[in-house]
N, C-alpha and C positions, 0 to 999 in steps of 0.2 A: 519312315517318312515317305517312302515311295508310294505306299498305299494311300496315305492321306493326300498326296499331291495329285495322283491320277483320279481321285474321286471328286476333286474340286470342279465346280463349274468353270467355264472359261471366264466368266465375269469375275468370279472370286479370285481366280488365279491372276487376272490382270490387276485387280485391286491390290493384291498382295505384292505384285511386282512393282506397282507404282509406289507403294509404301516401303519398298526395299526390305520387306519381311522375308522374301525369297528372291532368288536370282533366276534369269533365264537358264543358266547352267544347271541349276537344281531341277528345273522342269525337263530339260533335255536328258539329264541322267535318269530321271524317273521314267520318262517315255522309253528310253533305251532298254531299261530293265523290264518294263511291261511288255514291250515288243518281243523281247527274247523269250518271255514266258508264253505269249499267245500265238506267235506267228507259225509255230509248227502245226497248230490246229487250224489256223485261219487262212494264211497266205494272203493277207489283206494289203500289206505294205512291202512289196518285194524289193524295192530299191530304197536304201537309206542313204542319207547324206549328212551324217552326224558331224564330221570334221568341218564341213562347210557351215553347218548350223552353229557349231561352237565358235567359229571365227566371227560370225554375225553377232552372237551373244556377247562376246568379249568387246566388240566394237560398241554395242549399245551400253555396256557397263562402263566403258571409258567416256561415255557422253557423246559418242559419234552416232550418225545416222538417226538422229532424233528430231529432224525438222518438222515432223508431223505430230509431235507429242501433244499439242494442244488441239488437234483436230478430232472430229468424231471418228470412232472406229480405231483409236490408238490401241494396239495390242501389247505394247510394252515388253516384247520379247517372248510372247507366247508361241510355243511350237505348233505348227499346222502341217497338214498333209495336202499335197497337190495331186490331182488326178493325172494319171500317166498319159493323158492326151495333150497335156499342156507343158510347154517348154520351161525348164528351169536351167539357167546358165550353168554349165559345168557338171550337170547331173544327167545320168543316163535317162533318156526319155524315148520309149519304144512305140507309143501309141497302140500297144498290144499287138504289134505286127512283126512277123519275122523279117520283113524288109528292113525294119529299123531297129532290129534287136541290139545293135551296138551303137546306136545313134547317141551322141552327146552334143547338144546344142551349145553354141557359144553365147547366145543371148536369151534372156527370159521373155516369156509372153508378157504383154503389157499389164495384164491383171496380176501376174506374179510380182512384177515391179511395183505395182500399187500396194499389194498386200505387204511386201517387205518394207516399202516406204512407211507404211502404217505400223511398223514394229512387229509384224509377224515373222517368225523364223521357220523356214521350210526344213523339215527333218526327214521327209519321206515322200515317195511317189506312191499313190494308191492304185491298186490293180483295176483293170477295166477290160471289157471285151475288145476284140480287134476293132480299132478305130471307133470305139464306143457303140458298136452295132450289136444290140442284143439285150434281152431281158434277164440274162444270167451271166455272171462275170467269169469268163475263162478265155484263155488265148494260148497260142502255141509257144509263146515266149516264157510265160510264168506259170501256166496252168490255172487251176480253179481256185476261187475264193469261196470259203464256206460261211455259213451263218452262225454267229456265236451262240444263238439261242438253241441251235441244234445243228451240229456240224455235218449232218447227213443232208442238209437242205441248202438251197441257194440263198445267197445274200441279195439276189436281184441284180439288175444292171441298168445303166452302165456305170453308175458311181457306186458299184458294189463294194470295192475295197474301202472307200471312204466311210460308208455306212457301217461296215463290219468293224473297222478300226475304232470308230467312235463308241459303238456299243460295248466293245471289250476294254475301253479305257486306254487305248494305245496313244490317242491324241485327243485334244480338247476341241478342235475345229477341223473340218475337212472341206476342201473346195471340190466342186463338181460342175457338171454340165448337164443340160436337160433338153431333149428334143421331143420324145414321146412319153416322158416320165422318168428319165434317168436320174433325177434327184429324188423324186417323190416315191417311186416304187421301191428302191432299196431302203429308203428311210422307213417305209411301211413294214417291209420284211424284217428289219433289224430293230424296230421300235425306237428309232431316233427321229429327228425332225429335219425335213428337207424343204427348201424353198425354191420354186421356179419363179424368178423375178419377171417383171414386165420386160418385153424387148426394149433394149436401150438403157435399162437401169444399170447394167454391168457390162463393161467392155468385152467384146469377143476378139478384139485385137487383130490377130493374124489370119482370121478366117477368110476363105475365098467366097463364102456366102454372106458377105458384109451387108447386102441389101435385103436379105431374107430374114424374117423374124422367128423362124421355127426353133433354131438352136440358141440357147442362152447359157451363160455361166452363172453360178450361184453358190450359196452357202449351205452347209449341213452342220448340225451340232446335236448335242444331247437334249437340249431344251430350247424353247422358243426365244427367250431373251438372249441366249448365246447366239442364235441365228441372226437376231437383230443386230447384235454387236458386229458380227462378221459381215453382214450386209453393209453396215456403215463403213467397214474397211474397204469394201469393193466398189461401192456406188459412186457414180459421177461421170462427168464428161471426159471422153478420151478422144484426142484428135485422130487416132488411128481406127476409130469405129464411127461411121457417119450417123448411126442411129442413137448414139448415146446423148444424154442430157445431164444437166447439173444435178448434184445431190440436193435433197430438200434442205430448207433452212432448219427445220426441226429434225434431229437425228432419229433414226428408227429405234434406237435404245430409249430415247426420251418418249417416243410415241407409245412404246410398250408400257412404260411407267405411268403414262397418263391414262391408260385404260379407256379407250373409246370403245364402247360395247355396241354390238348390233341391236337393232330394234325388230327387224323382220328378216328371217332366214328361210331360204328354200332348201328342201331336202330332196335329193333324187338318188335312188339306188343304182340306176343304170341309164340315165338320160333317155327315159321313155322307151327302154328296150333296145337302144342303139348299141350298148356295151354289154357283153355277157358278164354274168355275176354269179359267183358261188353263193349258194343259199345261206350257209351259216354266216359268211362274211356280211351278206345283206342284212341279216337279223341283228348281228352285233353292232354294225354301223348305224342302223336305224335307231336302235336304243340309245347309242351314244349321242347321235344328233339331237335327240329330244332333250338332252341335258343343257342345251343352249337356253331352254326355258328358265333354268335356274339362274341364268345371267340376265334375265328380263326380256328375252327375245321371243317373239312369236315364231314358231316353226311350222312351216306349211310344205306339203308335198307339191313341188313345182319344178319345171325345167324349161329352159329355152328350147324352142323347136330346133333340133339339130339338122333337119333336112337330110341331105346326102353328104354331110360333111365327112363321114368316115371314108367314103370313096374319094372325095376331094383330097383328104389327107394323104392317101396312098399316092395320088398323082403328084402332089406338091413335094412330099418327102422324096419321091424318086427323082425329082428334078434336082434336089440338093445333092443326091448321090452322083448325078451326072457331073455337077460342078466339082465335087470333091474327088471323085474316084475314077472317072472315065479315062483320063490320061495314065493314071497309075496302073489300072487294070490292063491297059494296052501294053504297058512297059513290062509288067510282071503278071502275066495272065494266070500263072499257077500258084500265086502267092496269096490269094485272097480266099477267105471262107465263102461258102456259097450264099449265105444271106446277103453279103455285100454285093456279090455279082448279080444276084437276083434283083435287088433293089435298083442297081444301076441299069440293068437291062430293061426293067419296067420304065425307067425314065427315058431311055433312048428310044423305046418303042412308042411312047406317047406322042400323039399328033399335036400340032399347034392348036387345033380346035379343042382337043381334050384338055390341054393345059389352060386354054382360055376359059373353058367351062369351070374348071376347078377354081380358078381365081375369082370368077363371078360368084361361085357358090360360097367361097370363103368371105367375100365382101358382104354378101347377103346375110350370112350367118353372123358376122360381126355386128351388123345393124340390129339384128334380133337380140343379140346378147346385150348391146348397149341399152336397148329398150327394156330388157328384163331387169337390168340393174337399176333402172329408175324406180322399180317397185321393191326390189330386195337388196338388202345390204350385203349379203353373202349367199353363196350357193355351196351346199355340202354334199359330198358323195363319198363312197368308199375310196380309200387310197390305192387299192389294187383290186383286181377282179378275183384273185384267189390268194390264199396264204402262200408262204414260201413252199416251193416244190423240190423234188429230188435234185440235188446238186449236179448230178451227172446228165441231166436233161437240158435241152435248149429252152424248153417251154413246157407248160402243162399240156397234156394230150387233149383234155376236155375241160370245159367249164360248165358246171351244172348240167352235165350229161351231153353237152353239145361239143362235137369235135371241132377243133380250131383248124382253119384252112392254112394259116401261116402264123409265124411267131408274133406278128404284130396284133393278132386277134386278142391276145391277153393284155394289150396295152391301151385299148380304146378309152378306158375310163380316165386315163391321164392324157391321151393324145387329143381328145376333144377339147379340154381346156387350153391345150397348146394352140389350137386353131382359133380360140377365142381371143388370143393376144392379150391376156390378162394374167396377173400373178396368182399362183396357187401354192398352198402349203400342205405338206403331209405331217400329221400329228398323231402319235399313238393313241388308241382308244380301247385296247383290250387284247384278249387272246382267245384263240379258238379252243375246241375241246382237246386238241393235241398240244397245247401250249405254244402255238405259233402266233407271233404278233399280228395284230390287225390295226389298221389306222384309218383315220378320216382324211379326205382331201377337202380343204377349205379354199374356195375360189372367191376372189374379190373383184370389184369393178376395175376398169383400166387404171393403171398406176396407183392402185389402192393398197400398196404394201403396208403403210402405216396402220390403217384400220385392220388389215388382215392379221398382222403380227400381234396387235393389241388383243383382238378377239381370240387368236390362237393361244396366247399366253394365259388368258382368263380360263379358257377351256382346259388347258393343261393343268392349271392349279386345281380345278375340280377333280380331274382324273387322278393326279398324283403319280402317274406312271414313270415320269422322268426320275423319280427317286429310286427306281429299281436299277438304275445304271450307275457305273459300269458293271458288267457281269464277266465272270470267267467263262471261257468257251466251254460248251456242254456237248458231249457226245450224245447221239440219239439215233433213231431209226426214221425211215420215211413212212409217214402215216399212209393208210390205204387211200386209194383214189376215191 
């Protein structure tokens, strides 16, 4: 029965939980067995909280903690993973940092409270780079997380543990966060689905950067309708986050079922040359983007003018590091990896004039993006600039023959939509010659999650790649550069 349960979609598992054909305890047992089989190869879920999960399950089975049963996004006792950047009461939460290697919070993050109120049961914390900084998942506390498609390769970052655990069938839904692609790039590398919601769609709760829209929380799953279900569990106003707003009257799950299809779609391989792109990835994604014509859409090569937004991103990202890390680095100067120190130093060295320029550049870019979406329903790009690379490396050395100056050079394809302030979705679209997953990034107008998920689900049905999951972790070798 374990194999049958782990292969269910999240929606099917919730349907069967509601019908009392299975219990939350059945799913926890199945997940525990699957985790025991896979974790030696993956290291995706280093912290388990199964006793806590079973206590929650028994409460639900007694009829307790069910006040949200009739609301959108009710999970009915479905086990989920929470990224190890996010507090879960009574569960070791390290943020991937040796400073917090023994930290056990007494209160949960507001989003965890919301997910548990909606019937989600936390069974594990998923691995992440230190403080979520990096495009490959490793830290000094737990080590490296591998890619289930080829364990010699990275799963991406920073929601790498969530993506790997989904692909291997350890969990049905995984929570994550996204700044420069931390939900979308791991989803692409592991052939699952990751959504960066609009700023304010999902609470960030305890963040010190409450008034900055760069970092968001969001859902990841094995298919688009499951992502819509989990977004319904997360979305809505939160008094602890001033950017949040009410959930829509039509649920995202219902929007997916209604299938609102795009009429005019823009395709761009690299935002007009602004983002480096692997040549094979470019070709695979260009071919996949043309399949939107089968959904009745016109597909045209077009992109909004990105101007100097890549430089502005570096300035604005560095300011978020000053807010989050300046005081900690001063207190623990030898406890941070160099990427974090470097980002924070960039922020401290930026002049007020430079910061003002970056804000003006972002505002001008947003106005161009808004005008662009008056013409196009969606914008499609590759989901990552390269396929998954060597798990022992921080980043690829080169992309299409061009040496990267820093680790963020490989993230521009996802960082640029971050600066747009709009939702974007990573969906699998194929494999390269070495069997590494490749995905599309689908970008929608402001607050356009309903149309985005609807189109993503229709594309997913065309491709059928979600039917390949879950997979057993596969050993392999690193393809040649």
